[in-house]
Each structure stands twice: as structure tokens, then as C-alpha cells.
N, CA, C, O and CB atoms as a CASP TS submission, in Angstrom:
PFRMAT TS
TARGET T0000
AUTHOR 0000-0000-0000
METHOD Language model
MODEL 1
PARENT N/A
ATOM      1  N   UNK     1      -7.278   7.015  -5.787  1.00  0.00           N
ATOM      2  CA  UNK     1      -8.419   7.404  -4.987  1.00  0.00           C
ATOM      3  C   UNK     1      -8.185   7.124  -3.502  1.00  0.00           C
ATOM      4  O   UNK     1      -7.487   6.181  -3.131  1.00  0.00           O
ATOM      5  CB  UNK     1      -9.661   6.681  -5.469  1.00  0.00           C
ATOM      6  N   UNK     2      -8.767   7.938  -2.697  1.00  0.00           N
ATOM      7  CA  UNK     2      -8.637   7.797  -1.246  1.00  0.00           C
ATOM      8  C   UNK     2      -9.995   7.426  -0.680  1.00  0.00           C
ATOM      9  O   UNK     2     -11.016   8.001  -1.056  1.00  0.00           O
ATOM     10  CB  UNK     2      -8.096   9.107  -0.589  1.00  0.00           C
ATOM     11  N   UNK     3      -9.995   6.462   0.226  1.00  0.00           N
ATOM     12  CA  UNK     3     -11.229   6.049   0.897  1.00  0.00           C
ATOM     13  C   UNK     3     -11.022   6.200   2.392  1.00  0.00           C
ATOM     14  O   UNK     3     -10.098   5.615   2.958  1.00  0.00           O
ATOM     15  CB  UNK     3     -11.623   4.576   0.529  1.00  0.00           C
ATOM     16  N   UNK     4     -11.866   6.971   3.024  1.00  0.00           N
ATOM     17  CA  UNK     4     -11.795   7.139   4.474  1.00  0.00           C
ATOM     18  C   UNK     4     -12.810   6.188   5.094  1.00  0.00           C
ATOM     19  O   UNK     4     -14.013   6.301   4.859  1.00  0.00           O
ATOM     20  CB  UNK     4     -12.070   8.633   4.902  1.00  0.00           C
ATOM     21  N   UNK     5     -12.306   5.248   5.890  1.00  0.00           N
ATOM     22  CA  UNK     5     -13.171   4.229   6.481  1.00  0.00           C
ATOM     23  C   UNK     5     -14.073   4.834   7.542  1.00  0.00           C
ATOM     24  O   UNK     5     -13.686   5.752   8.266  1.00  0.00           O
ATOM     25  CB  UNK     5     -12.336   3.099   7.083  1.00  0.00           C
ATOM     26  N   UNK     6     -15.280   4.299   7.616  1.00  0.00           N
ATOM     27  CA  UNK     6     -16.199   4.722   8.674  1.00  0.00           C
ATOM     28  C   UNK     6     -15.681   4.274  10.036  1.00  0.00           C
ATOM     29  O   UNK     6     -15.848   4.978  11.032  1.00  0.00           O
ATOM     30  CB  UNK     6     -17.612   4.155   8.426  1.00  0.00           C
ATOM     31  N   UNK     7     -15.052   3.102  10.074  1.00  0.00           N
ATOM     32  CA  UNK     7     -14.532   2.544  11.321  1.00  0.00           C
ATOM     33  C   UNK     7     -13.098   2.068  11.069  1.00  0.00           C
ATOM     34  O   UNK     7     -12.897   0.911  10.700  1.00  0.00           O
ATOM     35  CB  UNK     7     -15.440   1.366  11.844  1.00  0.00           C
ATOM     36  N   UNK     8     -12.104   2.931  11.259  1.00  0.00           N
ATOM     37  CA  UNK     8     -10.721   2.594  10.933  1.00  0.00           C
ATOM     38  C   UNK     8     -10.203   1.346  11.641  1.00  0.00           C
ATOM     39  O   UNK     8      -9.442   0.582  11.048  1.00  0.00           O
ATOM     40  CB  UNK     8      -9.840   3.745  11.269  1.00  0.00           C
ATOM     41  N   UNK     9     -10.594   1.124  12.886  1.00  0.00           N
ATOM     42  CA  UNK     9     -10.108  -0.047  13.611  1.00  0.00           C
ATOM     43  C   UNK     9     -10.590  -1.338  12.954  1.00  0.00           C
ATOM     44  O   UNK     9      -9.836  -2.306  12.856  1.00  0.00           O
ATOM     45  CB  UNK     9     -10.567   0.004  15.073  1.00  0.00           C
ATOM     46  N   UNK    10     -11.826  -1.351  12.512  1.00  0.00           N
ATOM     47  CA  UNK    10     -12.350  -2.521  11.807  1.00  0.00           C
ATOM     48  C   UNK    10     -11.612  -2.720  10.490  1.00  0.00           C
ATOM     49  O   UNK    10     -11.326  -3.855  10.110  1.00  0.00           O
ATOM     50  CB  UNK    10     -13.863  -2.373  11.554  1.00  0.00           C
ATOM     51  N   UNK    11     -11.303  -1.645   9.796  1.00  0.00           N
ATOM     52  CA  UNK    11     -10.575  -1.747   8.540  1.00  0.00           C
ATOM     53  C   UNK    11      -9.195  -2.355   8.761  1.00  0.00           C
ATOM     54  O   UNK    11      -8.751  -3.183   7.965  1.00  0.00           O
ATOM     55  CB  UNK    11     -10.448  -0.371   7.884  1.00  0.00           C
ATOM     56  N   UNK    12      -8.518  -1.958   9.822  1.00  0.00           N
ATOM     57  CA  UNK    12      -7.202  -2.523  10.137  1.00  0.00           C
ATOM     58  C   UNK    12      -7.335  -4.002  10.465  1.00  0.00           C
ATOM     59  O   UNK    12      -6.535  -4.814  10.000  1.00  0.00           O
ATOM     60  CB  UNK    12      -6.546  -1.767  11.315  1.00  0.00           C
ATOM     61  N   UNK    13      -8.332  -4.358  11.258  1.00  0.00           N
ATOM     62  CA  UNK    13      -8.532  -5.760  11.632  1.00  0.00           C
ATOM     63  C   UNK    13      -8.834  -6.616  10.404  1.00  0.00           C
ATOM     64  O   UNK    13      -8.305  -7.720  10.278  1.00  0.00           O
ATOM     65  CB  UNK    13      -9.672  -5.884  12.654  1.00  0.00           C
ATOM     66  N   UNK    14      -9.663  -6.130   9.515  1.00  0.00           N
ATOM     67  CA  UNK    14      -9.996  -6.883   8.307  1.00  0.00           C
ATOM     68  C   UNK    14      -8.779  -7.016   7.398  1.00  0.00           C
ATOM     69  O   UNK    14      -8.546  -8.083   6.830  1.00  0.00           O
ATOM     70  CB  UNK    14     -11.148  -6.207   7.553  1.00  0.00           C
ATOM     71  N   UNK    15      -8.008  -5.954   7.256  1.00  0.00           N
ATOM     72  CA  UNK    15      -6.802  -6.015   6.435  1.00  0.00           C
ATOM     73  C   UNK    15      -5.781  -6.983   6.997  1.00  0.00           C
ATOM     74  O   UNK    15      -5.147  -7.723   6.245  1.00  0.00           O
ATOM     75  CB  UNK    15      -6.185  -4.643   6.308  1.00  0.00           C
ATOM     76  N   UNK    16      -5.615  -6.986   8.303  1.00  0.00           N
ATOM     77  CA  UNK    16      -4.696  -7.919   8.945  1.00  0.00           C
ATOM     78  C   UNK    16      -5.163  -9.351   8.730  1.00  0.00           C
ATOM     79  O   UNK    16      -4.350 -10.238   8.472  1.00  0.00           O
ATOM     80  CB  UNK    16      -4.573  -7.614  10.448  1.00  0.00           C
ATOM     81  N   UNK    17      -6.449  -9.579   8.833  1.00  0.00           N
ATOM     82  CA  UNK    17      -6.997 -10.913   8.594  1.00  0.00           C
ATOM     83  C   UNK    17      -6.734 -11.386   7.180  1.00  0.00           C
ATOM     84  O   UNK    17      -6.410 -12.554   6.966  1.00  0.00           O
ATOM     85  CB  UNK    17      -8.483 -10.926   8.866  1.00  0.00           C
ATOM     86  N   UNK    18      -6.868 -10.502   6.222  1.00  0.00           N
ATOM     87  CA  UNK    18      -6.603 -10.870   4.826  1.00  0.00           C
ATOM     88  C   UNK    18      -5.134 -11.210   4.620  1.00  0.00           C
ATOM     89  O   UNK    18      -4.813 -12.162   3.907  1.00  0.00           O
ATOM     90  CB  UNK    18      -7.014  -9.730   3.882  1.00  0.00           C
ATOM     91  N   UNK    19      -4.247 -10.450   5.231  1.00  0.00           N
ATOM     92  CA  UNK    19      -2.814 -10.739   5.121  1.00  0.00           C
ATOM     93  C   UNK    19      -2.510 -12.109   5.710  1.00  0.00           C
ATOM     94  O   UNK    19      -1.769 -12.892   5.116  1.00  0.00           O
ATOM     95  CB  UNK    19      -1.977  -9.651   5.832  1.00  0.00           C
ATOM     96  N   UNK    20      -3.076 -12.398   6.868  1.00  0.00           N
ATOM     97  CA  UNK    20      -2.820 -13.684   7.508  1.00  0.00           C
ATOM     98  C   UNK    20      -3.369 -14.840   6.676  1.00  0.00           C
ATOM     99  O   UNK    20      -2.776 -15.918   6.665  1.00  0.00           O
ATOM    100  CB  UNK    20      -3.432 -13.708   8.904  1.00  0.00           C
ATOM    101  N   UNK    21      -4.477 -14.640   5.988  1.00  0.00           N
ATOM    102  CA  UNK    21      -5.035 -15.685   5.132  1.00  0.00           C
ATOM    103  C   UNK    21      -4.126 -15.961   3.937  1.00  0.00           C
ATOM    104  O   UNK    21      -4.080 -17.088   3.444  1.00  0.00           O
ATOM    105  CB  UNK    21      -6.433 -15.287   4.648  1.00  0.00           C
ATOM    106  N   UNK    22      -3.418 -14.968   3.476  1.00  0.00           N
ATOM    107  CA  UNK    22      -2.574 -15.100   2.287  1.00  0.00           C
ATOM    108  C   UNK    22      -1.086 -15.082   2.628  1.00  0.00           C
ATOM    109  O   UNK    22      -0.267 -14.720   1.784  1.00  0.00           O
ATOM    110  CB  UNK    22      -2.884 -13.986   1.304  1.00  0.00           C
ATOM    111  N   UNK    23      -0.733 -15.461   3.832  1.00  0.00           N
ATOM    112  CA  UNK    23       0.644 -15.315   4.297  1.00  0.00           C
ATOM    113  C   UNK    23       1.640 -16.091   3.439  1.00  0.00           C
ATOM    114  O   UNK    23       2.690 -15.550   3.092  1.00  0.00           O
ATOM    115  CB  UNK    23       0.749 -15.769   5.732  1.00  0.00           C
ATOM    116  N   UNK    24       1.345 -17.337   3.089  1.00  0.00           N
ATOM    117  CA  UNK    24       2.277 -18.133   2.286  1.00  0.00           C
ATOM    118  C   UNK    24       2.495 -17.492   0.916  1.00  0.00           C
ATOM    119  O   UNK    24       3.625 -17.437   0.431  1.00  0.00           O
ATOM    120  CB  UNK    24       1.752 -19.574   2.121  1.00  0.00           C
ATOM    121  N   UNK    25       1.427 -17.011   0.295  1.00  0.00           N
ATOM    122  CA  UNK    25       1.546 -16.345  -0.995  1.00  0.00           C
ATOM    123  C   UNK    25       2.411 -15.090  -0.879  1.00  0.00           C
ATOM    124  O   UNK    25       3.275 -14.847  -1.722  1.00  0.00           O
ATOM    125  CB  UNK    25       0.157 -15.986  -1.541  1.00  0.00           C
ATOM    126  N   UNK    26       2.179 -14.304   0.156  1.00  0.00           N
ATOM    127  CA  UNK    26       2.943 -13.070   0.333  1.00  0.00           C
ATOM    128  C   UNK    26       4.414 -13.358   0.602  1.00  0.00           C
ATOM    129  O   UNK    26       5.280 -12.592   0.179  1.00  0.00           O
ATOM    130  CB  UNK    26       2.358 -12.245   1.474  1.00  0.00           C
ATOM    131  N   UNK    27       4.708 -14.452   1.300  1.00  0.00           N
ATOM    132  CA  UNK    27       6.106 -14.837   1.522  1.00  0.00           C
ATOM    133  C   UNK    27       6.786 -15.159   0.196  1.00  0.00           C
ATOM    134  O   UNK    27       7.925 -14.755  -0.036  1.00  0.00           O
ATOM    135  CB  UNK    27       6.194 -16.050   2.474  1.00  0.00           C
ATOM    136  N   UNK    28       6.079 -15.893  -0.681  1.00  0.00           N
ATOM    137  CA  UNK    28       6.656 -16.229  -1.994  1.00  0.00           C
ATOM    138  C   UNK    28       6.892 -14.971  -2.814  1.00  0.00           C
ATOM    139  O   UNK    28       7.936 -14.832  -3.451  1.00  0.00           O
ATOM    140  CB  UNK    28       5.734 -17.194  -2.765  1.00  0.00           C
ATOM    141  N   UNK    29       5.942 -14.067  -2.804  1.00  0.00           N
ATOM    142  CA  UNK    29       6.077 -12.823  -3.567  1.00  0.00           C
ATOM    143  C   UNK    29       7.250 -12.005  -3.039  1.00  0.00           C
ATOM    144  O   UNK    29       8.043 -11.476  -3.819  1.00  0.00           O
ATOM    145  CB  UNK    29       4.774 -11.997  -3.500  1.00  0.00           C
ATOM    146  N   UNK    30       7.361 -11.900  -1.725  1.00  0.00           N
ATOM    147  CA  UNK    30       8.437 -11.109  -1.128  1.00  0.00           C
ATOM    148  C   UNK    30       9.796 -11.719  -1.435  1.00  0.00           C
ATOM    149  O   UNK    30      10.746 -10.992  -1.727  1.00  0.00           O
ATOM    150  CB  UNK    30       8.242 -10.995   0.385  1.00  0.00           C
ATOM    151  N   UNK    31       9.904 -13.042  -1.374  1.00  0.00           N
ATOM    152  CA  UNK    31      11.201 -13.670  -1.610  1.00  0.00           C
ATOM    153  C   UNK    31      11.580 -13.605  -3.082  1.00  0.00           C
ATOM    154  O   UNK    31      12.765 -13.499  -3.399  1.00  0.00           O
ATOM    155  CB  UNK    31      11.185 -15.123  -1.136  1.00  0.00           C
ATOM    156  N   UNK    32      10.609 -13.666  -3.992  1.00  0.00           N
ATOM    157  CA  UNK    32      10.934 -13.607  -5.415  1.00  0.00           C
ATOM    158  C   UNK    32      11.304 -12.192  -5.842  1.00  0.00           C
ATOM    159  O   UNK    32      12.031 -12.023  -6.822  1.00  0.00           O
ATOM    160  CB  UNK    32       9.760 -14.113  -6.249  1.00  0.00           C
ATOM    161  N   UNK    33      10.832 -11.186  -5.145  1.00  0.00           N
ATOM    162  CA  UNK    33      11.146  -9.813  -5.531  1.00  0.00           C
ATOM    163  C   UNK    33      12.526  -9.379  -5.049  1.00  0.00           C
ATOM    164  O   UNK    33      13.031  -8.340  -5.474  1.00  0.00           O
ATOM    165  CB  UNK    33      10.095  -8.869  -4.986  1.00  0.00           C
ATOM    166  N   UNK    34      13.137 -10.160  -4.171  1.00  0.00           N
ATOM    167  CA  UNK    34      14.474  -9.815  -3.678  1.00  0.00           C
ATOM    168  C   UNK    34      15.565 -10.171  -4.667  1.00  0.00           C
ATOM    169  O   UNK    34      16.679  -9.655  -4.566  1.00  0.00           O
ATOM    170  CB  UNK    34      14.741 -10.511  -2.366  1.00  0.00           C
ATOM    171  N   UNK    35      15.271 -11.043  -5.624  1.00  0.00           N
ATOM    172  CA  UNK    35      16.304 -11.481  -6.569  1.00  0.00           C
ATOM    173  C   UNK    35      16.348 -10.618  -7.787  1.00  0.00           C
ATOM    174  O   UNK    35      17.162 -10.852  -8.680  1.00  0.00           O
ATOM    175  CB  UNK    35      16.081 -12.905  -6.979  1.00  0.00           C
TER
END
């Protein structure tokens, strides 16, 4: 499914914030997928 945001800039800011909150987890996932 595709969702078109009402305010794309806010969507990008919120997504970036979520990534930064989960940065350590994402680093572990990225490093484990390389092996």
C-alpha cells in the first residue's frame, strides 16, 4: 500500500527522529546482516 503524506516534510522529520531513537538497534541489525 502507498500512503501520501499530507505534510511530507513532517513525515521525513518524524521518520528521522525514529531512526535516531533506534540507532543502536539498527547498527546491530545492519552488522548482523553483513555476515
